[in-house]
C-alpha positions as a printed NumPy array, in Angstrom:
array([[  0.   ,   0.   ,   0.   ],
       [  1.093,   3.569,  -0.681],
       [  1.905,   5.666,   2.308],
       [ -0.362,   8.575,   3.109],
       [  1.3  ,  12.   ,   2.694],
       [  2.4  ,  13.632,   5.85 ],
       [  0.496,  16.635,   7.264],
       [  3.45 ,  18.862,   6.423],
       [  3.48 ,  17.759,   2.815],
       [ -0.265,  18.368,   2.473],
       [  0.027,  21.79 ,   4.051],
       [  2.813,  22.709,   1.664],
       [  0.697,  21.672,  -1.308],
       [ -2.238,  23.704,  -0.023],
       [ -0.016,  26.73 ,   0.467],
       [  1.348,  26.399,  -3.058],
       [ -2.183,  26.177,  -4.442],
       [ -3.156,  29.247,  -2.447],
       [ -0.058,  31.131,  -3.622],
       [ -0.868,  30.202,  -7.204],
       [ -4.442,  31.366,  -6.73 ],
       [ -3.254,  34.648,  -5.278],
       [ -0.84 ,  35.141,  -8.175],
       [ -3.622,  34.375, -10.627],
       [ -5.897,  36.813,  -8.802],
       [ -3.242,  39.517,  -9.035],
       [ -2.772,  38.794, -12.71 ],
       [ -6.55 ,  38.856, -13.211],
       [ -6.76 ,  42.228, -11.477],
       [ -3.895,  43.491, -13.649],
       [ -5.72 ,  42.309, -16.761],
       [ -8.954,  43.923, -15.586],
       [ -7.092,  47.172, -14.908],
       [ -5.496,  46.984, -18.357],
       [ -8.931,  46.431, -19.919],
       [-10.367,  49.376, -17.964],
       [ -7.461,  51.547, -19.055],
       [ -7.913,  50.466, -22.669],
       [-11.617,  51.229, -22.516],
       [-10.894,  54.643, -20.988],
       [ -8.282,  55.315, -23.657],
       [-10.76 ,  54.27 , -26.344],
       [-13.373,  56.599, -24.897],
       [-10.824,  59.406, -24.76 ],
       [ -9.841,  58.712, -28.366],
       [-13.499,  58.774, -29.379],
       [-14.022,  62.049, -27.538],
       [-10.87 ,  63.452, -29.138],
       [-12.129,  62.357, -32.547],
       [-15.509,  63.981, -31.945],
       [-13.796,  67.154, -30.723],
       [-11.602,  67.199, -33.829],
       [-14.635,  66.8  , -36.09 ],
       [-16.375,  69.629, -34.257],
       [-13.28 ,  71.811, -34.528],
       [-13.089,  71.188, -38.28 ],
       [-16.737,  72.196, -38.592],
       [-16.145,  75.353, -36.563],
       [-13.101,  76.192, -38.697],
       [-15.167,  75.77 , -41.875],
       [-17.915,  77.978, -40.438],
       [-15.379,  80.614, -39.41 ],
       [-13.77 ,  80.506, -42.856],
       [-17.169,  81.083, -44.486],
       [-17.866,  83.958, -42.111],
       [-14.472,  85.495, -42.934],
       [-15.231,  85.152, -46.639],
       [-18.567,  86.923, -46.153],
       [-16.885,  89.696, -44.15 ],
       [-14.203,  90.062, -46.839],
       [-16.865,  90.432, -49.532],
       [-18.697,  92.979, -47.402],
       [-15.498,  94.969, -46.898],
       [-14.849,  94.869, -50.641],
       [-18.329,  96.263, -51.218],
       [-17.825,  98.953, -48.609],
       [-14.362,  99.832, -49.903],
       [-15.295, 100.329, -53.53 ],
       [-14.37 , 103.964, -54.189],
       [-15.232, 106.037, -57.208],
       [-12.131, 106.788, -59.284],
       [-11.719, 109.355, -62.028],
       [-11.69 , 108.013, -65.569],
       [ -8.837, 109.61 , -67.49 ],
       [-10.836, 109.61 , -70.727],
       [-13.161, 112.357, -71.856],
       [-16.894, 111.72 , -71.873],
       [-16.79 , 111.51 , -75.67 ],
       [-14.067, 108.82 , -75.573],
       [-16.047, 106.772, -73.072],
       [-19.177, 106.986, -75.22 ],
       [-17.181, 105.978, -78.317],
       [-15.745, 102.969, -76.473],
       [-19.224, 101.878, -75.398],
       [-20.519, 102.255, -78.953],
       [-17.636, 100.161, -80.31 ],
       [-18.426,  97.401, -77.806],
       [-22.08 ,  97.535, -78.836],
       [-21.244,  97.331, -82.526],
       [-18.798,  94.489, -81.829],
       [-21.577,  92.382, -80.331],
       [-19.805,  91.941, -76.995],
       [-22.005,  90.397, -74.307],
       [-23.48 ,  93.119, -72.107],
       [-22.027,  91.65 , -68.908],
       [-18.549,  91.824, -70.471],
       [-18.848,  95.439, -71.617],
       [-17.678,  98.385, -69.569],
       [-21.253,  99.185, -68.566],
       [-21.503,  95.628, -67.239],
       [-18.278,  95.917, -65.276],
       [-18.391,  99.518, -64.04 ],
       [-20.779, 102.152, -62.76 ],
       [-20.283, 105.697, -64.073],
       [-21.099, 109.121, -62.648],
       [-20.587, 112.83 , -63.246],
       [-20.84 , 116.073, -61.305],
       [-23.708, 117.984, -62.855],
       [-25.824, 120.978, -61.755],
       [-24.522, 121.028, -58.198],
       [-24.57 , 117.309, -57.449],
       [-22.934, 113.952, -58.036],
       [-25.125, 112.193, -60.61 ],
       [-24.931, 108.538, -61.525],
       [-25.163, 107.8  , -65.246],
       [-27.449, 105.269, -66.893],
       [-26.525, 104.077, -70.383],
       [-28.937, 102.612, -72.891],
       [-29.215, 101.654, -76.539],
       [-32.075, 101.339, -78.97 ],
       [-31.8  , 100.768, -82.704],
       [-28.34 , 102.29 , -82.77 ],
       [-26.   , 104.526, -80.84 ],
       [-25.564, 105.152, -77.133],
       [-27.602, 107.308, -74.777],
       [-26.418, 108.444, -71.344],
       [-28.635, 110.107, -68.757],
       [-28.162, 111.349, -65.224],
       [-30.462, 110.376, -62.425],
       [-33.239, 112.89 , -61.846],
       [-32.888, 116.108, -59.866],
       [-34.846, 119.335, -59.447],
       [-34.337, 121.798, -62.287],
       [-35.539, 125.373, -62.773],
       [-35.545, 128.618, -60.808],
       [-39.108, 129.544, -59.814],
       [-42.249, 127.812, -58.61 ],
       [-44.334, 129.168, -61.507],
       [-43.429, 129.505, -65.162],
       [-42.385, 132.919, -66.44 ],
       [-40.806, 134.24 , -69.585],
       [-37.512, 134.892, -67.808],
       [-37.048, 131.675, -65.838],
       [-37.954, 128.001, -65.855],
       [-40.264, 126.647, -63.185],
       [-39.16 , 123.9  , -60.81 ],
       [-39.471, 120.447, -62.311],
       [-37.947, 117.003, -62.048],
       [-35.512, 116.118, -64.79 ],
       [-31.866, 115.795, -65.721],
       [-29.276, 115.757, -68.469],
       [-28.75 , 113.332, -71.312],
       [-26.186, 112.874, -74.064],
       [-26.349, 110.908, -77.311],
       [-23.778, 109.513, -79.712],
       [-24.297, 107.513, -82.918],
       [-28.092, 107.863, -82.92 ],
       [-30.406, 108.85 , -85.793],
       [-31.004, 112.25 , -84.169],
       [-30.379, 114.972, -86.788],
       [-28.49 , 116.992, -84.179],
       [-26.235, 114.076, -83.202],
       [-23.416, 115.358, -85.412],
       [-20.899, 116.856, -82.982],
       [-17.199, 116.887, -83.834],
       [-14.001, 116.558, -81.818],
       [-14.589, 115.954, -78.12 ],
       [-18.08 , 117.457, -78.201],
       [-21.226, 115.497, -77.385],
       [-24.842, 116.363, -78.138],
       [-26.43 , 117.385, -74.853],
       [-30.123, 117.682, -73.922],
       [-32.158, 118.327, -70.78 ],
       [-35.062, 115.999, -70.101],
       [-38.033, 117.02 , -67.994],
       [-40.97 , 115.195, -66.42 ],
       [-44.266, 116.821, -67.397],
       [-47.919, 115.873, -67.058],
       [-47.876, 114.4  , -70.545],
       [-44.673, 112.417, -69.964],
       [-40.935, 112.986, -70.284],
       [-39.93 , 115.68 , -72.75 ],
       [-36.709, 117.125, -74.109],
       [-36.49 , 120.741, -73.025],
       [-33.564, 122.963, -74.018],
       [-29.997, 121.904, -74.651],
       [-26.376, 122.922, -74.404],
       [-25.972, 121.797, -77.993],
       [-22.657, 120.269, -79.01 ],
       [-20.408, 120.839, -76.029],
       [-17.453, 119.419, -74.128],
       [-18.274, 118.394, -70.583],
       [-16.022, 120.184, -68.105],
       [-16.632, 117.663, -65.329],
       [-14.594, 114.458, -65.392],
       [-16.328, 111.107, -65.453],
       [-15.993, 108.801, -62.459],
       [-16.369, 105.049, -62.31 ],
       [-16.259, 102.187, -59.85 ],
       [-16.305,  98.418, -60.15 ],
       [-19.715,  96.794, -60.031],
       [-20.049,  94.293, -57.192],
       [-22.383,  91.382, -57.875],
       [-23.594,  89.046, -55.146]])
């Protein structure tokens, strides 16, 4: 028969089993801690990723806002500058573009606004064409000297100045730097031509500024 193990031997085996169990418990706790740390790191990475995505969105929004502000500043800082050409030369250039069939948006009138000092104010110019030639008119302002018509003075009325070049008008035959000038006037029966400076050279320079389209 085999001999039974001594009490000391059994105790030693139990202690070894317990030590092994303790070591395994420590290792298990270490693994659990590592898993917890990994999960925390994963959560942090996810939060960092979400924060990065949000930051990219905010940057894009800020960039768009800066672009809008830049466009607004460009619109606000769009000064009138003096055109070095005479009024006649500008009108001739516009007529050449019209005759050349250039798209309206690509012509000077599509790219620039024009204006002139006239009768005590800064007047913007509107250009138009019909069957031929170019017409330029100021915006409307009050003309005349008295509230009622008399033989010596014109009564107050709304109107302005206009110039023509290359039209079928029999008086549109000015030479050199002269342009045919007329005054237009609003009356009860409509808009009428009233008086004129004839063929004359405009003393005021022409101003222009870049059109800003949204």
